[in-house]
ZAMARGU-4260 file (C-alpha; in steps of 0.2 Angstrom, whole numbers, plus 5000, padded with zeros to 4 digits):
<rodrens>
0) 5057/4744/5168 | 5064/4749/5186 | 5081/4740/5191 | 5079/4725/5203 | 5079/4729/5220
5) 5098/4722/5229 | 5096/4704/5238 | 5102/4705/5255 | 5120/4697/5258 | 5124/4694/5240
10) 5137/4709/5239 | 5124/4721/5227 | 5119/4737/5234 | 5120/4741/5254 | 5116/4723/5258
15) 5106/4722/5275 | 5116/4734/5287 | 5119/4749/5279 | 5126/4759/5292 | 5116/4775/5293
20) 5124/4791/5288 | 5120/4805/5300 | 5123/4817/5286 | 5110/4811/5274 | 5096/4821/5274
25) 5081/4821/5288 | 5073/4807/5297 | 5074/4796/5310 | 5090/4785/5308 | 5082/4766/5309
30) 5090/4751/5315 | 5097/4740/5303 | 5085/4727/5295 | 5087/4710/5304 | 5098/4698/5296
35) 5094/4679/5303 | 5112/4673/5292 | 5124/4683/5300 | 5116/4691/5316 | 5122/4676/5326
40) 5138/4677/5323 | 5140/4696/5330 | 5147/4693/5346 | 5159/4680/5342 | 5164/4693/5327
45) 5168/4705/5339 | 5178/4694/5350 | 5188/4691/5334 | 5190/4711/5330 | 5197/4712/5348
50) 5208/4700/5345 | 5215/4707/5328 | 5220/4723/5336 | 5232/4713/5348 | 5242/4709/5333
55) 5246/4727/5328 | 5259/4731/5341 | 5270/4718/5335 | 5268/4723/5317 | 5256/4710/5312
60) 5241/4711/5300 | 5227/4713/5310 | 5218/4698/5309 | 5208/4689/5323 | 5201/4672/5325
65) 5190/4663/5336 | 5184/4646/5336 | 5168/4641/5344 | 5161/4623/5351 | 5146/4615/5345
70) 5139/4623/5360 | 5142/4639/5355 | 5156/4642/5370 | 5173/4648/5363 | 5185/4634/5364
75) 5201/4647/5355 | 5206/4664/5351 | 5220/4669/5341 | 5228/4683/5332 | 5241/4686/5317
80) 5258/4682/5323 | 5268/4680/5309 | 5280/4695/5313 | 5281/4691/5332 | 5286/4672/5331
85) 5295/4674/5314 | 5284/4660/5307 | 5274/4661/5289 | 5261/4648/5296 | 5257/4660/5313
90) 5241/4664/5304 | 5225/4667/5316 | 5216/4651/5309 | 5231/4640/5309 | 5234/4646/5326
95) 5215/4647/5333 | 5213/4628/5325 | 5228/4622/5334 | 5224/4629/5351 | 5205/4623/5348
100) 5211/4605/5344 | 5222/4606/5360 | 5208/4611/5371 | 5196/4597/5363 | 5210/4585/5362
105) 5204/4581/5345 | 5210/4586/5327 | 5193/4585/5321 | 5181/4599/5326 | 5167/4592/5322
110) 5154/4604/5324 | 5165/4619/5327 | 5163/4637/5319 | 5179/4647/5315 | 5175/4666/5316
115) 5188/4675/5308 | 5190/4696/5301 | 5197/4693/5283 | 5192/4679/5270 | 5204/4664/5273
120) 5220/4663/5261 | 5223/4646/5254 | 5233/4640/5269 | 5220/4643/5280 | 5205/4637/5269
125) 5215/4620/5268 | 5220/4619/5288 | 5200/4623/5288 | 5195/4608/5277 | 5208/4598/5286
130) 5200/4601/5303 | 5184/4596/5298 | 5174/4610/5304 | 5156/4614/5302 | 5158/4632/5295
135) 5169/4647/5292 | 5161/4664/5296 | 5173/4680/5291 | 5171/4698/5289 | 5179/4704/5276
140) 5183/4697/5260 | 5200/4696/5254 | 5202/4698/5234 | 5220/4695/5232 | 5222/4681/5243
145) 5205/4675/5248 | 5201/4656/5246 | 5185/4654/5252 | 5174/4664/5236 | 5183/4679/5232
150) 5200/4672/5224 | 5198/4655/5225 | 5185/4645/5234 | 5194/4632/5239 | 5182/4626/5256
155) 5169/4623/5244 | 5176/4614/5229 | 5166/4598/5227 | 5181/4586/5224 | 5186/4589/5244
160) 5181/4576/5256 | 5174/4589/5267 | 5166/4605/5264 | 5163/4621/5278 | 5147/4631/5276
165) 5155/4647/5273 | 5144/4664/5281 | 5152/4681/5274 | 5151/4699/5278 | 5147/4699/5297
170) 5152/4716/5304 | 5162/4714/5284 | 5163/4735/5284 | 5170/4735/5301 | 5183/4720/5297
175) 5188/4730/5282 | 5190/4747/5293 | 5202/4738/5305 | 5212/4732/5291 | 5213/4748/5280
180) 5217/4757/5295 | 5233/4747/5297 | 5239/4749/5280 | 5235/4768/5279 | 5246/4769/5293
185) 5262/4757/5288
</rodrens>
């Protein structure tokens, strides 16, 4: 019996967007297969990756976040500032949520989407639930501290009054490479 083919987006197999390997045999390099779940969030994730780059000069872990309004427009951007601000709560997600709330004049970010390069930790997952965002989109999994599916799944805990939709793996390899490079150079 032949093994079952991997299901796109489940983490088994190369998934829907494998990086073409120029050294892997002959033949034309094909574009990645379309992924209707993740593709709409790629541009926002690229903004979050750019934001993450800004964390490096202060020695902060390169995590970037963007909050999109219900209309898809950017409400706020942020990157980790724990080292720069000397503030243990200055995670990219928390700062982006604060800035989005200031921009809208509301603490409830109903209909908004938070796009972040790394899976949120417990603190940030709690802030996402409390802010009532509609969805969280993240790139790289955080198997040591992730609270949106890896280690814990706080954001989708049925006991809570609000559970945002979770979409993971958007430009995941690129997000993971950025983090790996940061820690390798330390």
